[in-house]
Structure formats: C-alpha cells, structure tokens
C-alpha positions as CSV (number, residue, x, y, z in Angstrom):
1,F,152.3,82.4,177.3
2,G,154.4,85.5,177.5
3,H,158.2,86.2,177.3
4,A,158.9,84.8,180.7
5,R,157.4,81.4,179.9
6,G,159.2,81.5,176.5
7,D,162.5,81.8,178.2
8,D,161.6,78.9,180.3
9,A,160.6,76.7,177.5
10,L,164.0,77.9,175.7
11,R,165.8,76.6,179.0
12,Q,163.9,73.3,179.1
13,V,164.8,72.7,175.4
14,A,168.5,73.5,176.0
15,A,168.8,71.0,179.0
16,R,167.0,68.3,176.9
17,L,169.4,68.9,173.8
18,R,172.3,68.4,176.1
19,R,171.0,65.2,177.3
20,A,170.1,64.0,173.8
21,A,173.8,64.7,172.6
22,R,177.1,62.6,173.8
23,P,179.2,64.2,176.5
24,S,181.8,64.8,173.8
25,D,179.3,66.9,171.7
26,T,178.9,70.8,171.8
27,V,175.4,72.2,172.3
28,A,174.9,75.8,171.6
29,R,172.0,78.3,171.3
30,L,172.5,80.1,168.0
31,A,169.7,82.5,167.8
32,G,166.2,82.9,169.2
33,D,164.9,79.7,168.6
34,E,167.7,78.1,166.9
35,F,170.3,75.6,168.4
36,G,173.3,73.9,167.1
37,I,175.0,70.6,168.0
38,L,178.6,70.0,167.1
39,V,179.1,66.2,166.9
40,A,182.6,64.9,166.6
41,D,184.3,61.6,166.1
42,L,181.4,59.9,164.4
43,P,182.1,56.1,163.6
44,E,179.4,56.3,160.9
45,R,177.7,59.2,158.9
46,S,174.6,57.8,160.0
47,D,175.3,58.2,163.7
48,A,174.6,62.0,163.1
49,E,171.1,61.2,162.4
50,S,170.6,59.1,165.2
51,I,171.7,62.0,167.4
52,A,169.2,64.1,165.5
53,K,166.4,62.0,166.1
54,R,166.9,61.9,169.8
55,A,167.2,65.6,169.8
56,L,163.8,65.7,168.0
57,A,162.3,63.2,170.5
58,A,163.5,65.5,173.4
59,V,161.9,68.5,171.9
60,H,158.5,66.7,171.4
61,E,158.4,66.2,175.2
62,P,155.8,68.5,176.7
63,I,157.2,71.7,178.1
64,L,156.2,71.6,181.6
65,F,154.6,74.9,183.1
66,E,152.7,75.0,186.4
67,D,149.3,75.1,184.6
68,A,149.9,74.0,181.0
69,A,152.0,71.6,179.1
70,P,152.3,72.8,175.5
71,L,153.9,70.8,172.8
72,L,156.8,71.9,170.5
73,T,158.1,70.8,167.1
74,A,161.5,71.2,165.4
75,S,163.1,71.1,162.0
76,I,166.7,69.9,162.0
77,G,169.3,70.2,159.3
78,I,172.7,68.2,159.1
79,A,175.9,68.8,157.2
80,H,179.1,66.8,157.4
81,F,182.7,67.5,157.6
82,P,184.7,67.1,155.3
83,R,182.4,66.0,152.5
84,E,180.1,69.1,152.4
85,G,182.7,71.7,153.8
86,L,186.1,72.3,155.2
87,D,185.4,75.3,157.6
88,A,182.8,76.2,160.2
89,D,181.1,79.1,158.1
90,K,180.6,76.5,155.2
91,L,179.1,73.7,157.4
92,M,176.8,76.2,159.3
93,H,175.5,77.6,156.0
94,L,174.9,74.2,154.7
95,A,173.2,72.9,157.8
96,D,171.0,76.0,157.8
97,L,170.0,75.1,154.2
98,A,169.2,71.7,155.2
99,M,167.0,72.9,158.1
100,Y,165.1,75.3,155.8
101,E,164.5,72.4,153.6
102,A,163.0,70.4,156.5
103,K,160.7,73.6,157.2
104,H,159.6,73.6,153.5
105,D,158.8,69.8,153.6
106,G,156.4,70.7,156.5
107,G,158.5,71.0,159.5
108,D,159.0,68.8,162.4
109,G,161.6,66.5,160.6
110,I,165.3,66.0,159.9
111,V,167.1,66.7,156.6
112,T,170.9,66.1,155.6
113,F,172.3,68.4,153.1
114,D,172.8,67.3,149.5
115,E,174.1,69.0,146.3
116,P,170.6,69.5,144.6
117,M,169.6,71.4,147.7
118,A,172.4,73.8,147.2
119,A,171.2,74.2,143.4
120,R,167.6,75.0,144.5
121,A,168.7,77.5,147.2
122,S,170.7,79.2,144.5
123,R,167.7,79.4,142.3
124,V,165.7,80.8,145.0
125,A,168.2,83.4,145.7
126,V,168.4,84.5,142.1
127,A,164.7,84.6,141.8
128,R,164.4,86.6,144.9
129,Q,167.0,89.0,143.7
130,R,165.2,89.5,140.3
131,L,161.9,90.2,141.9
132,A,163.5,92.7,144.2
133,R,165.0,94.4,141.1
134,A,161.7,94.3,139.3
135,M,159.8,96.1,142.1
136,R,162.6,98.7,142.3
137,E,162.5,99.3,138.5
138,D,158.4,99.6,138.4
139,A,158.3,96.5,136.2
140,F,154.8,95.6,137.4
141,E,151.4,96.7,136.3
142,L,147.9,95.8,136.9
143,H,145.5,94.3,134.4
144,Y,141.8,94.2,134.9
145,Q,139.4,91.3,134.2
146,P,135.7,91.9,133.9
147,M,133.1,90.3,136.2
148,T,129.8,89.7,134.2
149,D,126.2,89.4,135.1
150,L,125.2,86.3,133.0
151,R,121.6,87.2,133.0
152,N,122.2,90.3,131.0
153,G,125.7,90.6,129.9
154,R,126.4,93.6,132.2
155,H,130.1,94.2,133.2
156,F,129.5,95.1,137.0
157,A,133.0,94.9,138.4
158,S,136.7,94.3,137.5
159,E,139.2,92.2,139.1
160,A,142.8,93.9,139.4
161,L,145.4,91.3,138.5
162,L,149.2,91.9,139.0
163,R,151.4,91.3,136.0
164,W,155.2,91.2,135.8
165,N,156.7,92.8,132.5
166,R,159.6,90.6,132.5
167,D,161.9,91.3,129.5
168,G,159.0,92.0,127.2
169,E,157.2,89.1,128.5
170,V,153.8,89.4,130.6
171,V,154.2,87.0,133.4
172,S,151.1,85.9,135.6
173,A,150.8,86.7,139.1
174,S,150.4,82.6,139.6
175,D,154.2,82.4,138.5
176,F,155.8,84.8,141.2
177,V,153.2,85.2,144.0
178,P,154.0,82.0,145.6
179,M,157.8,82.7,145.5
180,A,157.0,86.1,147.0
181,E,155.0,84.6,149.8
182,S,157.7,81.9,150.5
183,N,160.7,84.5,150.7
184,G,158.8,87.4,152.8
185,Q,158.3,89.7,149.6
186,I,154.7,89.3,149.6
187,R,153.9,92.6,151.9
188,Q,156.0,94.8,150.0
189,L,154.5,93.4,146.6
190,G,151.0,93.9,148.0
191,R,151.6,97.6,149.2
192,L,152.9,98.1,145.2
193,V,149.4,96.7,144.2
194,L,147.6,99.1,146.3
195,D,149.8,102.1,145.1
196,M,149.0,101.2,141.6
197,L,145.3,100.7,142.2
198,A,145.1,104.0,143.8
199,E,146.6,105.9,141.0
200,D,144.4,103.9,138.4
201,L,141.4,104.7,140.3
202,R,142.4,108.4,140.6
203,T,143.0,108.8,136.7
204,A,140.0,106.6,135.6
205,P,136.9,108.0,134.1
206,V,133.9,108.3,136.4
207,L,132.6,104.7,137.3
208,P,129.1,103.9,137.6
209,A,128.0,104.0,141.3
210,D,127.3,100.4,141.8
211,F,130.7,99.3,140.0
212,K,133.2,97.5,142.1
213,V,137.1,96.9,141.6
214,A,138.1,93.8,143.2
215,V,141.7,93.5,144.8
216,N,143.2,90.3,146.4
217,L,144.7,90.3,149.9
218,S,146.7,87.5,151.6
219,V,146.6,86.8,155.3
220,P,150.0,88.5,156.0
221,E,148.7,91.7,154.0
222,L,145.3,91.7,156.2
223,A,147.3,91.5,159.2
224,D,149.7,94.5,158.2
225,P,148.4,97.7,159.6
226,A,149.9,99.8,157.0
227,V,147.8,98.1,154.4
228,I,144.4,98.6,156.5
229,E,145.5,102.3,156.9
230,T,146.0,102.7,153.2
231,L,142.5,101.5,152.5
232,T,140.7,103.1,155.4
233,V,142.2,106.4,155.8
234,G,144.9,106.5,153.2
235,E,145.0,106.9,149.3
236,L,142.3,104.3,148.9
237,A,139.8,105.6,151.5
238,A,138.1,107.8,149.2
239,F,137.4,104.6,146.9
240,I,136.5,102.2,150.0
241,E,132.8,101.9,148.9
242,G,133.6,100.9,145.5
243,L,136.2,98.1,146.5
244,T,135.9,94.4,146.8
245,I,138.5,92.7,149.0
246,E,139.1,89.2,148.0
247,V,140.4,86.5,150.4
248,T,140.9,83.0,150.3
249,E,139.7,80.2,152.4
250,G,143.1,80.4,154.3
251,V,141.7,83.7,156.2
252,M,139.3,81.3,158.1
253,L,141.8,78.8,158.9
254,T,144.3,81.1,160.2
255,D,144.6,81.8,164.0
256,H,145.7,85.3,163.1
257,V,143.2,87.5,165.0
258,G,144.7,90.7,163.6
259,A,143.8,89.7,160.2
260,I,140.2,88.8,161.0
261,G,139.8,92.1,163.0
262,N,141.0,94.0,160.0
263,L,138.8,92.3,157.7
264,R,135.9,93.3,159.9
265,Q,137.2,96.9,159.9
266,L,137.3,97.0,156.1
267,R,133.8,95.7,155.9
268,E,132.6,98.5,158.3
269,A,134.4,101.1,156.2
270,G,132.2,100.1,153.3
271,A,134.3,97.6,151.4
272,T,132.7,94.5,149.8
273,I,134.1,91.1,150.9
274,A,134.6,88.3,148.6
275,L,135.7,84.8,149.2
276,D,138.1,83.6,146.4
277,D,138.8,80.1,145.3
278,F,135.9,78.7,147.2
279,G,136.4,74.8,147.1
280,A,140.2,75.0,147.0
281,G,140.6,75.0,150.7
282,F,139.0,73.2,153.7
283,A,136.8,75.7,155.4
284,N,133.6,74.6,156.7
285,V,130.3,76.1,156.5
286,E,130.2,77.4,160.0
287,A,133.5,79.3,159.3
288,L,132.1,80.6,156.1
289,A,129.1,81.9,157.8
290,G,131.1,83.5,160.2
291,L,133.2,85.3,157.6
292,R,130.0,86.7,156.1
293,P,131.1,87.2,152.5
294,D,129.0,89.3,150.1
295,L,130.4,87.2,147.1
296,I,131.6,83.7,146.8
297,K,133.8,82.9,143.9
298,V,133.7,79.2,142.9
299,D,137.2,78.0,142.2
300,R,137.8,77.4,138.4
301,A,138.8,73.7,138.9
302,F,134.9,73.0,139.6
303,I,133.9,75.1,136.6
304,H,136.3,73.1,134.3
305,R,135.0,69.9,135.7
306,A,131.4,70.7,135.2
307,G,132.0,71.9,131.6
308,R,133.6,68.4,131.0
309,G,130.3,66.7,132.2
310,D,132.1,65.7,135.6
311,T,129.2,65.0,137.9
312,S,131.3,66.3,141.1
313,G,131.9,69.5,139.3
314,V,128.2,69.9,138.7
315,A,127.4,68.8,142.3
316,F,129.8,71.3,143.6
317,L,128.1,74.1,141.8
318,Q,124.8,73.0,143.2
319,A,126.2,73.3,146.5
320,A,127.9,76.4,146.1
321,R,124.6,78.1,145.0
322,A,122.8,76.6,147.9
323,I,125.5,78.0,150.6
324,G,125.4,81.3,148.9
325,E,121.5,81.3,149.2
326,A,121.8,80.2,152.8
327,I,124.3,82.8,154.1
328,G,122.9,85.8,151.9
329,A,126.0,85.8,149.4
330,Q,126.0,86.0,145.7
331,V,127.9,83.1,143.9
332,L,130.4,83.8,140.9
333,A,131.7,81.1,138.6
334,E,135.7,82.0,138.0
335,G,137.6,80.9,135.1
336,I,134.6,80.5,132.4
337,E,136.7,79.4,129.4
338,T,134.4,77.6,127.0
339,P,130.8,77.7,125.8
340,N,130.1,74.4,127.5
341,E,131.2,75.9,130.9
342,L,129.1,79.0,130.5
343,E,126.2,76.7,129.8
344,V,126.6,74.5,132.8
345,V,127.0,77.4,135.0
346,T,123.7,79.1,133.9
347,E,121.8,75.8,134.1
348,M,123.0,75.6,137.7
349,G,121.5,78.9,138.4
350,I,124.6,80.8,139.0
351,S,124.2,84.4,137.5
352,L,127.7,85.7,137.9
353,G,130.8,84.8,136.0
354,Q,134.4,85.7,135.3
355,G,136.7,84.3,132.7
356,H,138.5,84.6,129.3
357,Y,135.5,83.5,127.5
358,L,133.6,86.4,129.0
359,G,136.2,89.0,128.6
360,G,140.1,89.1,128.8
361,T,142.2,91.3,130.9
362,T,142.8,95.0,129.9
363,R,144.8,97.8,131.2
364,T,141.7,99.9,131.6
365,I,139.3,99.5,134.9
366,A,136.1,99.5,133.0
367,A,135.6,98.9,129.4
C-alpha cells in the first residue's frame, strides 16, 4: 500500500497497543515493526500473558484505510523480572528470543521465555558462526550426481550438489542448507555454489553438446539480481544453454514476482527449467502448467514407496507421468536406490532416473 499507508498502519497499531495495556504500563516502538510493552506491578505471572492476548487481539482488528481494510498478525515474546533477568538489556534480549520462537512456531502467537529456549538459541548462534567460518575458509566443494536415461543407460546430465568438508567429514547439504535458509546465509551460500560451478565448468573437459549440468536455486536466490546477473551476463553466461535450473514447488506458491520473472528470464536466456522434489509441496496442476518446466523430478519419497509395493507410490508415479505428458515435460525419478525401485519406475514408463543405485556422486562433472 506504499510508505504513507505503512506509517498510518503503524500509528493505528500503536494506538491499539496503548489501549490494550494498562494505564501504568509503558508502550514503545522499538524498531520498524517492533513494539515493546513494559508491564509493572503484576499480581500474577499469568497476567502478562493476559495483556499479551489483548495486544494480539488489538493487532488482529482490520487496519482502516479509505478503500481497504488489510489484516495484520503479530508474534509476541514475554520475559519476566526477576526470574529471567535483573537488568533491562537481559530482559529485552530474552523477550526477543521468545518473540523469534513465536515466529519459528508459525507466527501470530505468544511465547514466554524458558531456559531450553536460550540453549537452542545458543546452538543456532554457534552453528551460524561455524557455517560463516566454513565459507571464509573454502570448506565447501561441489559433487556431481549423474542423471541417467533408463532406456539406454546414457549419462545425459549431472546435478551439482554442495558438500561441506567439516573436519574431514563430508556433510550433505540437507544437514546445513535449512539452517542457512533460516539464519539468512542462503544467498551467500548460493553465490558460493555458482562461483564453484563456474570454475568447474571452465576447467572441465569438453562436454557433449546436449549434456546438461543442473544447479538448485531457492526462491531468495531467484529473486537476487546478483544471481541472475551471474547466470545471464556474468561468469556462467557462456554456459547458460548447458545449465538446468532446479526449483522446488515453493517457487509456484510464492508471491515474489521478482523470482518468477527472473525464472522466465533464465529460460529466455537458454537455460532448462526443472521442478525438483515434485509431490513434496502443494502446487496445483494449473500452477505447474504456468511454470512450464522442461523436466519434472518426482520426489524420492514416492520412489521408495513404490519400490516397497505401496500402491499410493505407484499411483503417484502414474499421475506424474501423465502430468508430464500433458504439459510437455520429461519426468525423472529421484532417489533410485534399489533394484525394486528401478524396476517399478521403468514399469511405470518413466524413462529418466537419478540415485545411488544408478551412480554415486563424484568430483567430476561427467564420468
């Protein structure tokens, strides 16, 4: 609604919070969209939550504009004196931790600080510092897993997978990427991946003309102009027609116009678009058709179910193949790890596969 409407909304929220608090309480705006209430002389600890509930209800009332009435939500954290802290800085810090816990729990709720919360926050802080140090010290490398044409065994593409060499242990991306996403390090990590990919492509032997190298991009990365510049006019521009950009169903559920527009730009520049982990999200067929992926990668969970004889897994493979045919996309089965899984995938008419049974990861792009 623009900055002026935003300021108006803040003024309305401030007035409502003053009404929700008692006359003896102090209400203050702490930062852009953060407010604090200093509540003194409480007969019972539970009374603080009662005031927080009134504040939350006040925020839920529609914001009144002349031509619209948007709804807001809030996350509220509570810390008590003297049990949790004896000075203002400590109490503010712990209330802040509780507020972020409320956000982590899905938002629009109230959380009171407890000691396990501090321990979790400490672990997150240590993990963040360790990940930052690993990026500074070049402790990451790319491994490549082949994608296979099941009809002839041909290795037609490789997926670049990030690995962390942590004290001699090779750590999979699934163990640290969610943490990087939650603490704001995912864009920095994504740029590191693109830098390493550009170097590997420059030094690789000449690849077949139809060979593809796949790289995963999150929604924040797709919305990052620096990432798109690297792919279209920067270090990777010379390889763009040999790149497959893998995105998850989350890109279809986001309202981030920049991410969708940038994905179109990558397609126009010559990149292939793949939908990764198909079935793990909630995208509908209409949204899928609008994305127009060249490749649909069925989530490994359905492959494992089908391999165990689970009829729901088999049915989903049949549906995925039909959807692929309907929108003109190839279909690939991810995570093939056993002969049974390979057999059922081929029986379902899916001709492309990927997984440890077909080939593990290596440091070279093409075997």
